C-alpha positions in Angstrom: -8.5 15.1 -26.4 -9.1 11.5 -26.1 -9.0 9.3 -23.2 -10.2 5.7 -22.8 -11.5 4.5 -19.5 -11.7 0.8 -18.7 -15.3 -0.1 -17.6 -16.9 -3.4 -18.3 -14.9 -3.0 -21.7 -12.7 -0.1 -22.8 -14.5 2.8 -23.7 -13.0 6.0 -25.6 -14.1 9.4 -24.9 -13.2 12.9 -26.8 -13.4 15.9 -24.5 -12.3 19.3 -25.7 -8.9 20.2 -25.6 -7.4 21.8 -22.4 -5.4 21.5 -19.5 -7.7 18.9 -17.2 -6.7 16.8 -13.9 -7.8 13.2 -14.5 -10.5 13.7 -11.9 -11.4 16.9 -13.9 -11.7 15.2 -17.1 -13.7 12.3 -15.4 -16.4 14.8 -14.1 -16.5 16.5 -17.6 -17.6 12.9 -19.0 -19.9 12.3 -16.6 -21.7 15.6 -16.4 -21.8 16.1 -20.4 -21.2 12.7 -21.8 -22.1 9.5 -19.8 -23.9 10.3 -16.3 -23.6 6.3 -15.7 -19.8 6.8 -15.2 -18.7 5.9 -11.6 -15.6 6.8 -9.8 -14.8 8.0 -6.3 -14.0 11.7 -5.3 -13.7 13.5 -2.4 -11.3 16.4 -1.1 -10.2 17.1 -4.3 -6.9 18.2 -2.8 -4.7 14.8 -2.6 -5.7 14.6 1.2 -8.1 11.7 1.1 -6.8 9.1 -1.2 -10.5 8.3 -2.5 -9.7 9.1 -6.3 -6.7 6.7 -6.8 -6.7 4.8 -10.0 -4.2 4.2 -12.6 -3.2 6.1 -15.8 -1.4 4.2 -18.3 -0.7 1.5 -15.7 0.6 3.7 -12.9 -0.9 4.4 -9.6 -2.0 8.1 -9.0 -4.4 10.3 -7.5 -6.9 11.6 -9.8 -7.3 14.9 -8.5 -3.7 15.6 -8.5 -2.6 14.2 -12.1 -2.8 16.1 -15.2 -4.3 13.8 -18.3 -2.6 13.8 -21.5 -4.0 13.1 -24.7 -4.6 9.2 -25.4 -4.0 8.1 -22.0 -6.0 5.0 -20.4 -7.8 5.5 -17.1 -8.3 2.3 -15.3 -9.1 1.2 -11.6 -6.5 0.3 -9.1 -5.1 -3.3 -9.8 -5.2 -6.2 -7.5 -8.4 -5.1 -5.5 -12.2 -5.9 -6.3 -13.8 -3.7 -8.7 -17.1 -2.6 -7.7 -18.1 -0.6 -11.1 -15.9 1.4 -13.5 -13.3 3.1 -11.2 -14.9 2.3 -8.1 -13.0 -0.4 -5.8 -13.8 -2.2 -2.6 -11.9 -1.6 0.6 -13.3 -4.3 2.2 -9.7 -6.6 2.4 -8.1 -3.9 3.5 -10.4 -2.9 6.5 -10.5 -7.0 7.2 -6.7 -7.0 7.5 -6.9 -3.9 10.2 -8.7 -6.1 12.5 -6.9 -9.2 11.7 -3.5 -8.0 12.1 -4.5 -5.9 15.2 -3.0 -2.4 13.7 -4.1 -0.6 17.0 -2.9 -0.1 20.6 -3.0 -3.9 21.8 -1.9 -3.2 25.5 -1.6 0.7 26.6 1.6 1.0 28.6 0.3 4.3 30.2 3.5 6.1 29.3 3.6 9.6 28.3 4.9 10.1 24.5 7.0 13.2 24.1 7.2 15.1 20.8 10.3 12.9 20.2 8.4 9.7 20.5 5.7 10.9 18.4 7.8 11.8 15.4 9.3 8.1 15.4 5.8 7.2 14.1 4.7 10.3 12.5 5.5 9.4 8.8 3.5 6.3 9.0 0.3 7.8 10.6 0.2 9.9 7.4 -1.3 7.1 5.0 -4.4 8.2 3.2 -6.0 4.8 2.5 -5.4 5.0 -1.5 -4.6 1.5 -1.8 -2.3 2.5 -4.5 0.5 0.2 -2.5 -1.4 -2.8 -3.0 -2.2 -2.0 -6.4 1.4 -1.9 -7.3 2.3 -4.8 -5.3 3.6 -7.9 -6.9 3.4 -10.3 -4.2 -0.5 -8.9 -3.6 -1.2 -9.6 -7.0 -0.6 -13.2 -6.6 -1.3 -13.9 -2.5 -4.4 -12.1 -1.6 -3.8 -13.4 1.8 -0.5 -11.3 2.2 -1.0 -8.4 4.5 0.6 -5.9 2.2 2.3 -2.7 2.3 -0.1 -0.5 4.1 -0.9 -2.8 6.9 3.1 -3.7 7.4 3.5 -0.4 7.8 0.6 0.4 10.3 1.8 -2.5 12.4 5.5 -0.9 12.4 3.7 2.4 13.7 2.1 0.6 16.3 5.0 -1.9 17.5 7.2 1.4 17.3 4.9 3.2 19.4 6.1 4.1 23.2 2.4 3.5 24.3 2.3 0.0 23.2 3.3 -2.6 25.7 2.9 -5.7 23.8 5.2 -5.0 20.9 5.7 -9.0 20.6 1.8 -9.6 19.6 2.4 -7.3 16.7 5.2 -9.2 15.7 3.8 -12.7 16.3 1.2 -11.6 13.7 3.1 -10.6 10.7 5.1 -13.8 10.6 2.9 -15.7 8.1 1.5 -14.0 4.7 3.5 -11.0 6.4 7.2 -9.4 6.3 9.0 -12.7 5.1 6.8 -12.7 1.9 7.6 -9.1 1.0 10.2 -8.7 -2.2 11.4 -5.3 -1.1 11.0 -4.3 -4.5 9.9 -0.8 -3.7 7.3 -0.6 -5.8 5.0 0.6 -3.0 7.4 3.5 -2.0 7.3 4.7 -5.7 3.6 5.2 -5.8 2.5 6.5 -2.5 1.4 10.1 -2.6 2.4 10.5 0.9 5.9 9.2 0.4 5.8 6.6 2.8 8.4 3.7 2.5 6.9 0.3 3.5 9.9 -0.9 2.2 12.0 0.4 4.9 9.1 -0.4 7.6 9.2 -4.2 6.5 12.9 -4.2 7.1 12.7 -3.0 10.2 10.1 -5.1 11.4 12.4 -7.9 10.0 14.9 -6.6 12.7 12.4 -6.5 15.5 11.5 -10.2 14.6 14.9 -11.2 15.1 14.9 -10.0 18.7 12.1 -12.2 19.2 13.7 -15.4 17.8 12.4 -15.0 14.2 14.2 -15.5 11.0 13.4 -15.6 7.4 11.6 -19.1 7.0 13.0 -19.3 3.4 16.5 -19.2 4.7 16.4 -22.4 6.0 15.7 -24.3 2.7 18.5 -22.1 1.0 21.2 -24.2 -0.7 24.5 -22.6 -1.2 25.8 -25.2 -2.9 29.4 -26.7 -3.6 29.6 -28.2 0.1 30.3 -25.2 1.4 30.2 -25.4 5.3 29.3 -22.0 6.8 29.7 -23.4 10.2 32.1 -22.1 13.0 35.7 -22.9 12.5 37.7 -22.4 15.5 41.1 -22.3 13.6 39.9 -19.2 11.6 
């Protein structure tokens, strides 16, 4: 079985035929062929997210994905590569602080099981960064908050124990919810089946209640001299 790994340059490896997960193949190569190969691993059961990479351009968890002959393994896209398949999480950690994705002011309310279910899905993120790798906006604008951060903001803005929802909403107006194209790539690659696109749409609705609107809307031209103002005779 042949596989190509993107390092400083592409490198072809040939391993014995068999049924391997991507992680098992990487471990075989490191132990038996090239001890300098670098990649992340952790739980080996799809829980920690540390082994995320791309295979033939698609974001996957190496420990949960079976490798096929002649596939190419690469690091995640749109993030800093430290070495081989190892990428930095510095940007995401900085944005956790920047966008205050924690409780800002505790309401002291008691959360019920129903309240917990409202934020349960967003709490399942494993920080694999696959959504950032797949995001076309983050690819061209590194100041974009990104899918994970915006889902996390929604989680806290929707938390009954947060009494300062507005500050969460204020912080995501620039390089945030209005920059998203709603393409849905993030949802397609998420191993935990989160849907940041839906969370971003919900945050846009929340923003409207605080008087915000899409800043791009004001510059849109409908052409033809059409007037969308109020017509009292309609």
